[in-house]
Every structure is written in C-alpha cells, then in structure tokens.
C-alpha positions as CSV (number, residue, x, y, z in Angstrom):
1,M,51.7,-24.1,116.6
2,K,53.9,-22.2,114.1
3,A,57.0,-20.6,115.4
4,H,59.8,-18.8,113.4
5,D,63.2,-19.9,114.5
6,G,64.9,-16.5,113.6
7,M,64.5,-12.7,114.2
8,Y,62.7,-10.2,112.1
9,I,65.0,-7.8,111.2
10,G,65.3,-5.3,108.1
11,G,62.2,-6.8,106.8
12,E,63.3,-10.4,106.8
13,W,63.5,-13.4,109.1
14,R,67.3,-14.0,110.3
15,P,68.9,-16.5,112.2
16,A,69.4,-15.8,115.8
17,S,73.1,-15.2,117.0
18,G,72.7,-17.6,119.7
19,Q,71.5,-21.1,120.1
20,D,69.3,-20.6,123.0
21,T,65.2,-21.0,122.5
22,I,62.4,-20.5,125.1
23,A,59.7,-23.0,125.0
24,V,56.4,-21.8,124.7
25,V,53.7,-23.2,127.3
26,N,50.0,-23.8,126.9
27,P,48.9,-22.9,130.2
28,A,45.6,-24.7,130.0
29,D,47.1,-28.1,129.9
30,E,51.2,-27.6,130.2
31,Q,52.0,-28.8,126.9
32,V,54.9,-27.0,124.7
33,I,53.8,-25.8,121.8
34,G,56.5,-24.1,120.2
35,H,60.0,-22.6,120.9
36,V,61.4,-19.3,119.9
37,P,65.0,-18.0,119.8
38,A,66.1,-16.7,123.1
39,G,67.8,-13.3,121.6
40,T,70.9,-11.6,122.8
41,A,72.6,-7.9,122.6
42,E,73.8,-8.8,119.3
43,D,70.8,-9.6,117.9
44,V,69.1,-6.2,119.5
45,D,71.8,-4.3,118.1
46,A,71.1,-5.8,114.5
47,A,67.9,-5.1,114.8
48,V,68.3,-1.5,116.5
49,R,70.9,-0.6,113.2
50,A,68.0,-1.7,110.9
51,A,65.6,0.5,112.3
52,R,68.1,3.4,112.5
53,D,68.6,2.9,108.8
54,A,65.2,2.6,107.9
55,F,64.4,5.9,110.0
56,P,65.3,8.6,107.7
57,G,63.1,7.3,104.9
58,W,60.0,6.4,107.0
59,A,60.4,9.7,108.7
60,A,60.3,11.7,105.2
61,T,57.2,9.3,104.3
62,P,54.3,11.9,103.9
63,P,51.8,11.2,106.6
64,A,48.9,9.9,104.1
65,E,51.4,7.3,102.9
66,R,52.3,6.2,106.6
67,A,48.3,6.2,106.8
68,A,47.8,3.9,104.0
69,R,50.8,1.4,105.3
70,I,49.2,1.4,108.8
71,A,45.6,0.7,107.3
72,A,46.9,-1.9,105.2
73,L,48.4,-3.5,108.3
74,R,44.8,-3.3,109.9
75,D,43.4,-4.9,106.8
76,V,45.9,-7.8,107.5
77,L,45.1,-8.1,111.0
78,A,41.6,-8.2,110.5
79,A,41.7,-10.9,107.7
80,R,43.8,-13.2,110.2
81,Q,41.9,-12.6,113.4
82,D,40.5,-16.4,113.7
83,E,44.3,-17.6,113.4
84,I,45.2,-14.4,115.9
85,A,42.6,-15.4,118.1
86,E,43.5,-19.5,118.2
87,T,47.2,-18.3,118.8
88,V,46.5,-16.3,121.8
89,T,43.9,-18.9,123.3
90,A,47.0,-21.5,122.7
91,E,49.8,-19.3,124.3
92,L,47.9,-17.4,127.1
93,G,45.1,-19.6,127.8
94,S,42.2,-17.3,127.0
95,P,38.8,-18.6,126.5
96,L,38.3,-18.6,122.6
97,P,35.3,-16.1,122.5
98,L,37.4,-13.6,124.7
99,S,40.2,-14.1,122.2
100,R,38.2,-13.6,119.4
101,A,36.4,-10.4,120.9
102,V,39.2,-8.7,122.4
103,H,42.5,-10.1,122.0
104,A,41.9,-10.3,118.2
105,G,39.3,-7.7,117.5
106,V,40.3,-4.6,119.7
107,P,44.1,-4.5,117.8
108,V,42.0,-4.0,114.5
109,L,40.1,-1.0,116.0
110,V,43.1,0.7,117.4
111,A,45.2,0.0,114.0
112,G,42.1,1.7,112.3
113,S,42.0,4.8,114.9
114,Y,45.6,5.4,114.0
115,A,45.3,5.2,110.4
116,E,42.8,7.9,110.5
117,L,44.8,10.0,112.9
118,A,47.9,9.5,110.7
119,A,45.7,11.4,107.9
120,S,44.8,13.7,110.1
121,Y,47.0,14.9,112.6
122,S,48.4,18.3,112.5
123,F,52.0,17.9,112.6
124,E,52.9,21.9,112.5
125,E,51.0,24.9,113.7
126,K,51.3,28.8,113.9
127,L,52.0,30.2,117.3
128,G,52.5,34.2,116.3
129,N,55.8,34.4,114.7
130,S,56.9,30.7,114.9
131,T,56.1,27.7,113.0
132,V,55.8,24.4,115.3
133,L,56.8,21.3,114.1
134,L,56.1,18.1,115.3
135,E,58.5,15.3,114.3
136,P,59.4,11.6,114.8
137,V,61.4,10.9,118.0
138,G,63.1,8.2,116.3
139,V,63.8,4.9,117.1
140,V,61.5,3.2,119.5
141,G,62.1,0.5,121.6
142,A,59.0,-1.3,122.5
143,I,58.7,-3.9,125.5
144,T,55.1,-5.5,125.7
145,P,53.6,-7.8,128.3
146,W,51.9,-11.1,127.9
147,N,48.7,-10.4,129.2
148,Y,47.2,-8.8,126.0
149,P,49.9,-9.8,123.9
150,L,48.6,-8.3,120.5
151,H,46.9,-5.4,121.9
152,Q,49.6,-4.2,123.5
153,I,52.0,-4.3,120.5
154,V,49.6,-2.6,118.6
155,A,49.4,0.4,120.6
156,K,52.6,1.2,120.7
157,V,53.6,0.4,117.3
158,A,50.9,2.1,115.5
159,P,51.2,5.3,117.0
160,A,54.8,5.1,116.6
161,L,54.3,4.6,112.7
162,A,52.1,7.3,112.3
163,A,54.5,9.8,113.8
164,G,57.0,8.8,111.7
165,C,59.1,6.7,114.3
166,T,61.2,2.8,113.4
167,V,60.4,0.3,116.2
168,V,62.3,-2.8,117.6
169,L,59.9,-4.7,119.5
170,K,60.7,-7.1,122.2
171,P,57.5,-9.0,123.4
172,A,56.9,-11.1,126.8
173,E,58.9,-14.5,126.5
174,D,55.4,-16.0,127.4
175,T,53.5,-15.3,124.2
176,P,56.0,-14.1,121.3
177,L,53.7,-16.5,118.8
178,T,51.6,-13.6,118.5
179,A,54.1,-11.2,117.9
180,Q,55.6,-13.3,115.4
181,L,52.1,-13.2,113.6
182,F,52.2,-9.6,113.9
183,A,55.7,-9.4,112.3
184,E,54.2,-11.5,109.4
185,A,51.3,-9.3,109.3
186,T,53.7,-5.8,108.9
187,Q,55.6,-7.9,105.9
188,E,52.4,-8.6,104.2
189,A,50.9,-5.3,104.6
190,G,54.4,-3.6,102.9
191,L,55.8,-1.9,105.5
192,P,59.3,-0.9,104.5
193,A,62.3,-3.0,105.4
194,G,63.4,-1.9,109.0
195,V,60.4,-0.1,110.1
196,F,59.5,-2.8,112.3
197,N,61.8,-5.4,113.9
198,L,61.4,-8.2,115.9
199,V,63.6,-9.7,118.6
200,T,62.2,-12.7,121.2
201,G,63.9,-12.9,124.1
202,I,63.7,-12.7,127.8
203,G,63.6,-9.3,129.7
204,A,66.9,-9.2,131.5
205,V,68.8,-10.1,128.2
206,A,67.1,-9.0,125.5
207,G,64.8,-6.4,127.0
208,Q,68.1,-4.8,128.9
209,A,70.0,-4.5,125.9
210,L,67.3,-2.6,123.9
211,A,66.7,-0.4,126.8
212,E,70.2,0.4,127.1
213,H,71.0,0.4,123.6
214,E,72.4,4.1,122.7
215,G,70.7,3.7,119.2
216,V,67.0,3.7,121.2
217,D,65.6,7.2,121.1
218,L,62.6,6.3,123.1
219,V,61.6,3.3,125.5
220,S,58.2,2.2,125.7
221,F,57.1,-0.5,128.3
222,T,54.1,-1.8,129.9
223,G,54.5,-4.4,132.8
224,S,55.4,-4.2,136.6
225,T,56.4,-1.2,138.4
226,A,59.4,-2.8,139.6
227,V,60.6,-3.1,136.0
228,G,59.5,0.1,135.2
229,R,61.3,1.6,137.6
230,Q,64.5,-0.1,136.3
231,I,63.9,0.9,132.6
232,G,63.3,4.4,133.8
233,A,66.5,4.6,135.8
234,T,68.3,3.6,132.8
235,A,66.6,5.7,130.3
236,G,67.3,8.4,132.7
237,A,71.0,7.9,132.9
238,A,71.0,8.3,129.3
239,V,68.7,10.9,129.1
240,K,66.4,8.9,127.1
241,R,62.6,9.3,126.9
242,V,60.4,6.8,128.3
243,A,56.5,5.6,128.2
244,L,55.8,3.6,131.1
245,E,52.3,1.7,131.8
246,L,52.7,0.2,135.0
247,G,50.3,-1.7,137.6
248,G,47.0,-0.8,139.0
249,K,44.5,-1.3,141.9
250,S,42.0,0.4,140.6
251,A,38.5,0.7,143.0
252,N,35.2,0.3,141.6
253,V,33.1,2.8,143.3
254,I,29.2,2.1,143.8
255,L,27.7,5.3,145.3
256,P,24.4,5.0,147.4
257,G,21.4,5.5,144.9
258,A,23.3,3.5,142.3
259,D,21.8,0.7,140.3
260,L,23.6,-2.0,142.6
261,A,22.5,-5.2,141.3
262,K,24.3,-3.7,137.6
263,A,27.7,-2.3,139.3
264,V,28.1,-5.7,141.1
265,N,27.6,-8.0,137.8
266,V,29.5,-5.5,135.8
267,G,32.5,-5.4,138.5
268,V,32.7,-8.9,138.5
269,A,32.8,-9.3,135.0
270,N,35.7,-6.9,134.4
271,V,37.6,-8.7,137.3
272,M,37.2,-12.1,136.1
273,S,37.9,-11.0,132.2
274,N,41.1,-12.5,131.1
275,S,41.5,-14.2,134.3
276,G,42.0,-11.1,136.2
277,Q,45.1,-10.4,134.3
278,T,44.5,-6.7,133.5
279,C,46.5,-3.9,135.1
280,S,43.2,-1.7,135.0
281,A,40.9,-4.0,136.4
282,W,38.5,-2.8,139.2
283,T,39.6,-5.1,142.1
284,R,38.5,-3.4,144.9
285,M,34.8,-3.0,144.7
286,L,33.6,0.0,147.2
287,V,30.1,-0.3,149.0
288,D,28.1,1.7,151.5
289,S,27.6,-0.1,154.6
290,E,23.9,0.1,154.5
291,R,24.1,-2.2,151.1
292,Y,27.3,-3.9,151.9
293,E,25.7,-7.3,152.5
294,E,23.5,-7.4,149.9
295,A,26.5,-6.5,147.2
296,V,28.6,-9.1,148.8
297,G,25.6,-12.0,148.1
298,L,25.4,-10.6,144.3
299,A,29.0,-10.8,144.0
300,A,29.4,-13.9,144.8
301,A,26.3,-15.6,143.3
302,A,27.8,-13.5,140.0
303,V,31.5,-15.2,140.7
304,A,29.5,-18.7,140.5
305,K,28.9,-18.4,137.1
306,Y,32.8,-18.1,136.0
307,V,33.7,-21.9,135.6
308,P,37.7,-22.4,135.7
309,G,38.0,-24.0,131.8
310,E,35.1,-22.5,130.3
311,R,34.2,-18.7,131.5
312,V,37.3,-18.2,132.7
313,G,41.0,-19.6,131.9
314,P,44.2,-20.0,133.3
315,V,47.0,-17.7,134.6
316,V,49.6,-17.2,132.3
317,N,52.2,-19.8,134.0
318,A,53.0,-21.6,137.3
319,K,54.7,-18.9,139.0
320,Q,51.9,-16.6,138.2
321,Q,49.3,-19.4,139.4
322,A,51.7,-19.4,142.8
323,R,51.6,-15.6,143.0
324,V,48.1,-15.5,143.1
325,R,47.0,-18.2,145.4
326,G,49.9,-16.7,147.9
327,Y,47.8,-13.6,147.8
328,I,44.7,-15.6,148.3
329,E,46.3,-17.0,151.2
330,K,47.3,-14.0,152.7
331,G,44.1,-12.4,152.4
332,V,42.7,-15.3,154.6
333,E,45.6,-15.1,156.8
334,E,45.0,-11.3,157.5
335,G,41.3,-11.7,158.5
336,A,39.3,-10.9,155.0
337,R,36.3,-13.3,154.6
338,L,36.2,-15.8,151.5
339,V,32.7,-15.8,150.2
340,A,33.9,-17.4,147.1
341,G,36.9,-19.4,145.6
342,G,39.6,-19.8,147.9
343,P,43.6,-21.0,147.3
344,E,42.8,-24.5,146.1
345,A,43.8,-25.0,142.8
346,P,40.1,-26.0,140.9
347,K,41.8,-28.0,138.3
348,D,44.2,-31.0,138.3
349,R,46.1,-29.7,135.1
350,G,46.7,-26.4,133.9
351,Y,47.7,-22.9,135.7
352,Y,44.2,-22.2,137.2
353,V,43.0,-20.1,139.9
354,S,39.7,-20.5,141.6
355,P,37.8,-17.2,141.0
356,T,37.9,-15.6,144.3
357,V,35.9,-12.8,146.2
358,F,36.8,-11.4,149.5
359,A,34.5,-9.6,151.7
360,D,35.3,-7.4,155.2
361,V,38.5,-6.6,153.5
362,T,40.3,-3.0,154.8
363,P,42.2,-0.7,153.3
364,G,45.3,-1.6,154.7
365,M,45.2,-5.1,153.9
366,T,47.6,-6.7,151.5
367,I,45.1,-7.8,149.1
368,A,43.7,-4.1,149.1
369,Q,46.9,-2.7,148.4
370,E,49.3,-4.6,146.0
371,E,48.2,-5.8,142.3
372,I,47.6,-9.4,142.1
373,F,47.1,-9.7,138.7
374,G,44.5,-12.8,138.9
375,P,40.9,-13.3,139.1
376,V,40.4,-12.2,142.8
377,L,37.9,-9.4,144.1
378,S,38.2,-7.3,147.3
379,I,35.2,-5.9,148.7
380,L,35.4,-3.1,151.1
381,R,33.0,-0.8,153.0
382,Y,32.8,2.9,153.1
383,E,30.9,5.2,155.7
384,D,29.8,8.1,153.5
385,V,31.1,9.5,150.1
386,D,34.5,11.3,151.4
387,D,35.2,7.9,152.9
388,A,34.8,6.1,150.0
389,L,36.9,8.8,148.0
390,R,39.9,8.2,150.7
391,I,39.5,4.7,150.1
392,A,39.7,4.8,146.4
393,N,42.8,7.0,146.5
394,D,44.7,5.2,149.3
395,T,47.1,3.2,147.1
396,V,50.2,4.0,145.2
397,Y,48.3,3.4,142.0
398,G,46.2,5.5,139.9
399,L,45.7,3.8,136.9
400,A,41.7,3.3,136.1
401,G,38.4,2.8,137.9
402,A,35.0,3.1,137.8
403,V,32.2,4.9,139.4
404,W,28.3,4.0,139.7
405,G,25.9,6.6,140.8
406,A,21.9,7.3,140.8
407,D,23.2,9.8,137.3
408,D,25.9,10.8,135.4
409,A,26.5,13.7,137.2
410,E,26.9,12.6,140.7
411,A,29.1,9.9,138.9
412,V,31.5,12.6,137.4
413,A,31.6,14.8,140.5
414,F,33.2,12.0,142.3
415,A,35.4,11.0,139.4
416,R,36.7,14.2,139.4
417,R,38.2,14.0,142.9
418,M,39.7,10.6,142.0
419,D,43.6,10.1,141.5
420,T,43.4,7.9,138.8
421,G,44.0,8.2,135.1
422,Q,41.0,6.8,133.4
423,V,37.1,6.3,135.0
424,D,34.7,4.6,133.5
425,I,31.0,6.4,134.4
426,N,28.0,4.2,134.9
427,G,29.6,1.3,132.7
428,G,31.2,3.6,130.2
429,R,32.0,2.0,126.6
430,F,35.9,1.2,125.7
431,N,37.0,4.3,123.7
432,P,39.8,3.5,121.6
433,L,41.0,7.3,121.3
434,A,40.8,8.1,125.1
435,P,44.2,8.2,126.6
436,F,45.2,5.3,128.7
437,G,47.9,5.9,131.5
438,G,48.7,6.3,135.0
439,Y,48.9,8.8,138.2
440,K,51.6,8.0,140.9
441,Q,53.2,4.6,140.3
442,S,51.1,3.6,137.8
443,G,53.2,4.8,135.0
444,V,54.4,8.0,132.8
445,G,52.9,9.2,129.4
446,R,49.2,8.1,127.5
447,E,48.5,5.3,125.0
448,L,46.0,5.3,122.5
449,G,44.4,8.4,120.5
450,P,46.1,11.5,119.8
451,H,47.5,11.7,123.2
452,G,49.2,8.4,122.3
453,L,50.4,9.6,119.2
454,S,51.9,12.7,120.8
455,E,54.2,10.3,122.9
456,Y,56.0,9.5,119.7
457,L,56.7,13.2,119.0
458,Q,59.2,15.9,119.6
459,T,58.9,19.4,119.1
460,K,60.9,22.5,116.9
461,S,59.9,25.9,116.6
462,L,60.7,28.4,113.6
463,Q,60.7,31.8,114.1
464,F,60.3,34.1,111.3
C-alpha cells in the first residue's frame, strides 16, 4: 500500500521531526503493508501553527465559497472510492463489499450534506434589538478512531470546515493510510494551505500533545470512555471546548407483537457488521419471555451465515482479538448460555473472532454491561414493557438503540423513555442529517447534520 513518510502540514508533505515509524498491519493475514511516521509534539506544534496561520483567512471566506471547497472534496472522495475501499480493507480487514458501501460510500454522503449546509446555514439571526453571530470556534484538534477510519474523519472535518474552522487531525495508528488518502483529497480539492493538517502518531504522544496544545480551541475525540475522560480533564484545565463520542452498550428492544423474525435478523446483522466494531451496535437484544426461545433460535440461525473471512472480517489487531475472546470466556464463566460461536479462534491466521451469541444473559453480567467491541450478541429476557425499559436503561452508556413494535406509535412511545441519544424505530434508515451522540458516559456533543455543525461555532451578540 502507498504510504507517505511525512506529515501533511501547511498544504504540503513535510518530513517528520523524528525517525520513529508505525507499522501498519493487515489484520486478515498479519502482514505489514506499510509504515507511517510516529509524530512528536514538535510535529503537532508545527501543524497547529499552520492551522492558526490559516484560520483568519478561512474564517473570513464566505460560506458559499467554503461550501464549494467541501463539494469539491466530496467529488474527489467519490472519484477515489475504489481506492479508499481497498485501503480500508487492507488496514482494517473489513470485507470489500462493506468497505465500498459503508467505509467509502457514507463519507461521500456526509461530505455532500455539509457542502449543502455550509451554503444554506444561517450564521446570524435577529433577536429583538440584538444581532446574534455564529462564528467559528478556531483551530480544531480532531482525534479519530480506527473502526470507521474515513467516516469519523469526515464527520469531524467537514462540519469544522463548513463552520470556518481549521483542523489538525491525529488519526488512529491502526488505520493511518486512509487518513493520508484523505489529506491527498483535501489537496486535490483545493483547500487553502493550513486549513487541513495531518499528523500521524500514537495517542499517548501525538494525541496528548494535540489535546494539550494551547493553540487548539476545541478537541473533538471519538474513542473509548476512559481516554475521553482524560481528554475532558485536559481540556477542562485549559477551559477548552470538547466534543466526545465515546462508548456504547445499546439495547435492541423487541416489543410483544413486533415482527420477531425481522427484528432478530436485522439485529444480528447490526452486531456483526464491521466485525462488531461499532460503538452504536445493538449488542443487547431484549425479548419478552413468551417468545424468548424462538428469538434465540432465530439468532443462532442468522449468525451461522456470518462466516469469518467471508461475511465478517477480523478485528483490528491482536490486542483487540484477545480482549474480545476474553469477554466471551467471561460470559461463559458467569453462566450465560453459549448458543453460537465461542472463544476459540476460527482461523489459524488473522485476528478473527467467532461470531458469538449468548442466551440467558442477565443485566448484571459483564457482557451485558461493558462494551466488547467485537461480534458478540447478548440476548436478555424481560417480563413486561416496564421491565424492558429498566433493562434497556441499566448501563452507564446511552449512545444508540432500536425499538421494534407492532406499529411505529408503540415503538416511539417506548423510545421516548430510553436514556440514549439515537433510536431506530422498526428498522429506520440511516440519516446523515440526524444528530449522533450520547447520553451519560457515551459522550458530550453531537455529530452530523446541523447539530454537528453547531459544535464548531461560538456565539456573539451585538446590541443596537
């Protein structure tokens, strides 16, 4: 795979300040496919200075012109979708059809939505005798994860650009090649020098330096709740704004009278997609006692179709593989009934985990409370609707969820009582304009659509 040996700073590829590199490994076969530089605090400082220098000009650029540049970026990403998909498959292990449809396709959709929003968004309003101005917050430090390497970049960078902010991106060390492709795309799209900058590196060095840098006005982070707490504390000490999209343990609630076969099959597909490496995955399926065993049988049959190396890829690295297998062993140890899969590795090579389904899971079990981030589904029993709500809300997380009912009204009534940031009703489709983000320990702030754009704006009022 093509890999740059420098950082993208100030509109050009520059040599890294140090000599250390990060090996990029294909998790499907454990082969090294490239190396990228391990950025230092010095590299981060150079990137932030470039972003600060570019900020006044970009902030003053009319929204229509910013929209045109984002539209050009969307077009470049669309033209390079095959290359993007192949890169994501190589460094993440995602099956190529999923990489084409989701990893390469969705970012084009999201970038296009922000091109439209930048052109139509009202950056000022009248309130009585005041004019309220919505202005860019400044330089954004974006720290993105490996599970959706391009989508997470676009979901942060596109609204920041639309708002008039400049950006320094530190991508996950497991998937930096996709980030380098994105940097190439910003250059090809004609973004002014310094408006977007890229520093590759490990979180403890480059990520920490970016979060701490006094020249960064807002840190947008997606990743684990533990790291999110650290970044929040760092930003709080500096009175710096943060947007945090963190963990999840989302409930898929199947109400009595819902189409059980459809709800179970869609629920299994949701958990197995991207090898279970989705923070919003519906990893807890809640079914009423009367239909519980039928649902367990349907889930076992559905998951059998997800063959490792075909419909489901590996997890991202050896550490993650060991972590997920450890959770499966914990589920067995705590008394959950294993109805599909198990802790044994399904292939001799690659970081694969067997698609796994547990039944007889109780709300207090570890696998019902902690984010596993692998292809593992827990099925829980409830006695009545109030019991289902209690179980659904009984975690420290509140990122997403699903409700299936005999009709939409019934499902919506239940969803209104859930402590979570986004709920799909009877299989609702993805909406790139809908705000995405969490309650409780799932984060602070929102991404996507106009609510995502507002994260990168600050408010000024003028009285007349």
